[in-house]
N, C-alpha and C positions, 0 to 999 in steps of 0.2 A: 504493499499500499505507500509503504515511505517514499518506495522508486520511481512512482503515479506522476507521485507531486513532486516531485523532484523536476526533473522529466513538462511538466507541463508548465514551473517557474520557469524552465525552460526556455520554452515556447511566449510566455507574457514578457520577457525577458527582452527578449528578439526580435518581438513584436513593436512595442514600447521601442527598443532602439532605434530598427527603418520608418517609423513614425517622423521620430528626430530628429533623424538622418534627414526624409523626404519630406520632412516643412524649415531644415536649413538652408534645403540645392532648392528650392520652391523660387519661381520667379514674382510670383504674386501672380498672378493667371496673365500680366499689363501684354498691349500686343507694342507697349515700347520697348524698342527696338533703338541702338545708334553708336556711334561708333565715341573716338572719343573725348565729339563738344566742342572741333576747336570750326571754326567757320572754314570755307573753303574756297581758298582764293580763288579773284578771282577770274572770270573764265569761263571760272572748270564745263568744263561739256558734260550734261550727265552721265556717258560713259566714260566717263576718268571715276567717278563716285560710285559708280556702277562693275557691273560684271563686263567685261570685255566684249560683246553686245548696247552695252548700256536699259538689258533687259528689269535687268532687279537691284533699281536704288533703294538706296537708304539713309531715310533723313539724320543729319547728324541730331544729337539733343537740342544743343544751341535749333536747330530748325526746329526739330516737333515742341517745342515748349514756346520757339514765336508764333506756329503757327497758329497751335493750341489759342496762350496771350491773341492775337489777332480772330481769332471767330466768337470768342465766348469771353474776353475782355472787356474795361471801361477803358476809355481815348487817354486817364490818365498811365492808367496800365501798362495802355501797346506805347505810348508815350519813351515812356519809362524802360518797357524791356528790348527796347531800341540800343539801346545802354547795353546787353547784357555782349558779352565773348569769351566765355566755353560754359559750360555743364557737365557733372558729374556726378554723379553717380542714380539717376533720373531713369534707369535703362536695369538696371537689374533690383529687384525688392523683392523682400519673404518678410512684409508683416508685423515681421519681428523688434528691427533697432531697420531703420530706414535712414543713412542719410543722406540728402543732399548738397550741395553743394551747385549754387550761381557763383560766376566769378563776373568779375560787368571794367568799365572804364574812370567809372565817379575814379577820388579818395575825400582822402577825408577820415578816414571813419568811424565807428557809432553815435558818435555825437559831432559829424559832419558836417558840413551840408550839402550831403545828398544820402541823407540818412530818409529823409521819408521818401522818396523815389529807391532808395533799399527796400522796406516798408511794402512797398507798392509793387515789386518785384518775386517777394518770397508772400506777397496776397496773393498775388493773378500764377503761380509756381502751387499756391493749394488746391486750387480752383481748377488745377490742368492737371495734379498726378492728385492719389491717393495713398491714402497706408495704412495701421494699425497706431502703427505710433513709431510716425519717422516728421525728420526735422530737415530744410533745411536753413543752408548756413547762402547766407549771401559778402561775401567778397566787395573789395577795394581794389583797383589796377592794382596798388600797394600791397597786397593779403591782407592790409588790413578787415574788419568783421562794420557792418554794414548796415545787419538786421538782420534776423532767424522769422520764422514760425514754425507749429508741429503740422505738418499734414497727413 
């Protein structure tokens, strides 16, 4: 009888470990994909961004974010998002502890003159992406944090 309980415990343990591993490797089921978030070079063709014949063009994280804001954002959010230079962490989400970073060409840090625009960018990000426990941080070109928000 004890041997049956022991084997049952091993099976339950394996299922728990397997479930935790699957949850940690889950990308959130979202359709958000992208690369490093860098803007493409001016005049870059769609073939350069996609495969050799240009069939499967993948948008960068910056393009996905700006497209979303262009569709759903307010006029002030659209103006602020024009200063975004790079987005990281928006393509892989596991709903456990998601962390995204948005880089801009602003300066001045959290108490600088662009803090309001940084908060608008963070708010726009929360409108475009969803996570159970996500945090987006907006940085200036000097690497200082300008704003953050939950998404």
